[in-house]
C-alpha positions in Angstrom: -34.8 102.2 93.2 -33.5 105.7 93.7 -31.7 106.4 97.0 -32.6 109.7 98.6 -30.3 111.8 100.8 -30.9 114.4 103.4 -31.4 118.0 102.1 -29.9 121.0 103.7 -31.2 124.5 103.0 -28.4 127.1 102.9 -28.8 130.7 104.1 -28.7 131.9 100.5 -31.6 129.7 99.5 -29.6 127.0 97.8 -30.0 123.3 98.6 -27.4 120.7 99.0 -27.5 116.9 99.5 -25.4 114.9 101.9 -24.9 112.0 99.4 -23.7 114.2 96.6 -21.6 112.2 94.0 -23.0 108.9 95.1 -24.5 106.3 92.8 -28.3 106.8 92.7 -28.9 103.1 91.9 -30.5 103.6 88.4 -27.4 104.6 86.5 -27.6 108.3 87.4 -24.6 110.0 89.1 -25.0 113.3 90.9 -22.1 115.7 90.7 -21.0 118.3 93.2 -23.2 120.9 91.6 -26.1 118.4 91.3 -25.7 117.6 87.5 -26.7 114.1 86.6 -25.0 112.0 84.0 -26.6 108.8 82.6 -24.6 106.0 81.3 -24.5 106.1 77.5 -25.8 102.8 75.8 -23.2 101.0 73.6 -23.8 100.7 69.8 -23.7 97.5 67.7 -20.5 95.5 67.9 -18.2 95.8 64.8 -16.5 93.0 62.8 -13.2 91.9 64.1 -10.4 92.9 61.6 -8.6 89.7 62.4 -11.3 87.8 60.5 -10.4 89.7 57.3 -6.8 88.8 57.8 -7.5 85.1 58.3 -9.7 85.1 55.2 -7.0 86.8 53.1 -4.3 84.3 54.3 -6.7 81.4 53.5 -7.4 82.7 50.0 -3.6 83.1 49.3 -3.0 79.5 50.5 -5.8 78.2 48.3 -4.4 80.0 45.2 -0.9 78.8 45.9 -2.1 75.2 46.4 -4.0 75.4 43.1 -1.0 76.7 41.1 1.3 74.2 42.8 -1.0 71.3 42.1 -1.4 72.2 38.5 2.4 72.6 38.0 3.1 69.4 39.9 0.6 67.5 37.7 2.2 68.9 34.5 5.7 67.9 35.8 4.4 64.4 36.7 2.9 64.0 33.3 6.0 65.1 31.6 8.1 62.9 33.7 5.9 59.9 33.1 5.9 60.6 29.4 9.7 60.9 29.1 10.2 58.1 31.5 8.3 55.8 29.2 10.7 56.5 26.4 13.6 54.0 26.5 15.8 55.8 24.0 14.7 53.9 20.9 14.7 57.1 18.8 18.4 57.4 19.5 19.3 53.9 18.4 20.8 55.3 15.2 23.0 53.6 12.6 25.1 55.2 9.9 23.6 54.8 6.3 24.9 52.2 3.9 26.4 55.1 1.8 29.2 55.3 4.3 30.5 51.8 3.5 29.8 52.3 -0.2 32.1 55.4 -0.1 35.0 53.5 1.3 34.5 50.8 -1.3 34.7 53.4 -4.0 37.7 55.0 -2.4 39.6 51.7 -2.4 38.9 51.3 -6.1 40.0 54.9 -6.8 43.2 54.3 -4.9 43.8 51.2 -7.0 43.4 53.3 -10.1 46.0 55.7 -9.0 44.2 58.4 -7.1 46.1 60.0 -4.3 44.7 62.2 -1.4 45.1 65.9 -2.1 46.2 65.4 -5.7 44.1 67.4 -8.1 43.1 66.0 -11.5 45.8 66.4 -14.2 43.5 67.1 -17.1 39.9 68.0 -18.0 38.9 64.5 -18.8 40.1 63.2 -15.5 38.3 66.0 -13.7 35.1 65.1 -15.6 35.1 61.3 -15.3 38.3 60.2 -13.5 38.7 58.8 -10.0 38.7 62.3 -8.5 35.2 62.9 -9.8 33.9 59.5 -8.9 35.1 59.8 -5.3 33.7 63.2 -4.9 30.3 62.0 -6.0 30.5 59.1 -3.6 31.3 61.4 -0.7 28.5 63.8 -1.6 26.1 60.8 -1.7 27.3 59.8 1.8 26.9 63.3 3.1 23.4 63.6 1.8 22.5 60.3 3.4 23.8 61.6 6.7 21.6 64.7 6.7 18.6 63.1 8.4 20.8 61.9 11.2 22.4 65.3 11.7 19.1 67.2 11.7 17.6 64.7 14.1 20.3 65.1 16.6 20.3 68.9 16.2 16.5 68.9 16.8 16.7 66.8 19.9 19.8 68.2 21.5 18.3 71.2 23.3 15.3 69.2 24.6 17.5 66.3 25.9 19.9 68.6 27.7 17.0 70.4 29.4 15.4 67.1 30.4 18.7 65.8 31.8 19.3 69.1 33.8 15.8 68.7 35.3 16.3 64.9 35.9 13.3 64.1 33.7 14.9 61.4 31.5 16.2 58.0 32.4 19.9 57.1 32.6 19.5 54.7 29.7 17.9 57.3 27.5 20.6 59.9 28.3 23.4 57.5 27.5 21.7 56.4 24.3 21.4 60.0 23.3 25.1 60.7 24.1 26.2 57.7 22.1 24.1 58.8 19.1 25.4 62.4 19.4 29.0 61.2 19.5 28.5 59.0 16.5 27.0 61.7 14.4 29.6 64.3 15.5 32.4 61.9 14.5 30.7 61.3 11.1 30.5 65.0 10.5 34.2 65.5 11.2 35.1 62.5 9.1 33.2 63.7 6.1 35.0 67.0 6.4 38.4 65.3 6.5 37.6 63.2 3.5 36.4 66.3 1.6 39.7 68.1 2.2 41.5 65.0 0.9 39.5 65.1 -2.3 39.6 68.9 -2.7 41.3 71.2 -0.2 38.9 73.6 1.4 35.8 71.6 0.4 35.1 70.8 4.0 33.9 74.4 4.6 31.0 74.0 2.2 30.3 70.3 1.7 27.6 70.1 4.4 25.8 73.2 3.1 25.9 71.8 -0.4 24.6 68.4 0.9 21.7 70.2 2.7 20.8 72.0 -0.5 20.9 68.7 -2.5 18.9 66.9 0.2 16.1 69.6 0.2 16.1 69.5 -3.6 15.7 65.7 -3.7 13.1 65.8 -0.9 11.0 68.4 -2.9 11.4 66.3 -6.0 10.2 63.1 -4.2 7.3 65.0 -2.7 6.3 66.3 -6.1 6.6 62.8 -7.6 4.6 61.3 -4.8 1.8 63.9 -5.4 1.9 63.2 -9.1 1.7 59.4 -8.4 -1.2 60.0 -6.0 -3.0 62.2 -8.6 -2.4 59.6 -11.3 -3.7 56.8 -9.0 -6.7 58.9 -8.1 -7.4 59.6 -11.8 -6.9 56.0 -12.7 -9.3 55.0 -9.9 -11.9 57.4 -11.2 -11.5 56.1 -14.8 -11.9 52.6 -13.5 -15.0 53.5 -11.6 -16.5 55.2 -14.7 -15.6 52.2 -16.8 -17.1 49.8 -14.3 -20.3 52.0 -14.2 -20.5 51.8 -18.0 -20.0 48.1 -18.0 -22.6 47.7 -15.3 -25.0 49.9 -17.3 -24.5 47.8 -20.4 -24.9 44.6 -18.5 -28.1 45.9 -16.9 -29.5 46.9 -20.3 -28.5 43.6 -21.8 -30.1 41.8 -18.9 -33.3 43.8 -19.4 -33.3 42.9 -23.1 -32.7 39.2 -22.3 -35.4 39.2 -19.6 -37.8 40.8 -22.1 -37.0 38.3 -24.8 -37.4 35.4 -22.3 -40.7 36.8 -21.2 -41.9 37.1 -24.9 -40.8 33.6 -25.6 -42.6 32.3 -22.6 -45.7 34.2 -23.6 -45.6 32.7 -27.1 -45.0 29.2 -25.7 -47.9 29.7 -23.3 -50.2 30.8 -26.2 -49.1 27.8 -28.3 -49.8 25.5 -25.3 -53.3 27.0 -24.9 -54.0 26.7 -28.6 -52.8 23.1 -28.7 -54.9 22.3 -25.7 -58.1 23.7 -27.2 -57.5 21.9 -30.5 -56.9 18.6 -28.6 -60.0 19.1 -26.6 -62.1 19.7 -29.7 -60.8 16.7 -31.6 -61.5 14.4 -28.6 -65.1 15.4 -28.3 -65.9 15.6 -32.0 -66.6 19.2 -31.5 -69.6 20.8 -29.7 -73.0 20.0 -31.2 -75.3 22.8 -32.2 -77.7 23.7 -29.5 -75.8 21.7 -26.9 -75.8 24.5 -24.6 -79.4 25.5 -25.2 -82.3 23.9 -23.3 -84.1 21.0 -25.2 -87.2 21.1 -22.9 -90.5 21.8 -24.8 -93.4 23.4 -23.3 
């Protein structure tokens, strides 16, 4: 309800109200000059920016948790896998060629060979103790190649696992023992090589690797050839068995046909004999026996 004030007419004809500037009661305010201002209605309320901030933080937390969970699962799987290993693949033994070499060395020393002494003539160089011992050492070195390559292949991985505490103490100690054994064998072979021929230690392992690869390729080729021969032999055997089965089937068919023919002949003979016996017993059939004898 609008409140009304008392009006005063001025001498110049203008009108003023006593309650100027007062609240009119319906949201209209009168100014000193009589101008009215109505309260402006408020627009729709906007989204609070804090909501976007909360949603962004929540999304970042979810992404971090997903990546962390996946990495943790991978680490747990790796740890479980390597924890299950008890170091069996590092329980290595030196090949028998090592002991064989020292047996050959003892025999060569008994025959007059001395460390570092070169052969005195061409014949000794070709078939003497020097040559025999050199061949025995190369055989030993070639036999050591799988152990050396195995340790070299596993070294980086085992050191990484140990630095990340992802291998057991037993596994690490077993690896260290195997590595120390192989390293000692490598150095010992080099020392023996220099005793046989000074300077040979610099190339003996490279030569052994070449011989090892050559022998490996030869064995692979021979294995493929044996497999091909076995396959060819199996095919030939299968063809031979098929031919034998075919011949046996044909022979069986012929035998069955002959047996059927013999049985048919025997059956015909039995029927013929039966008819002859029946005719002889009854004196034969009289003429007109089957015709009616009744007279009209």
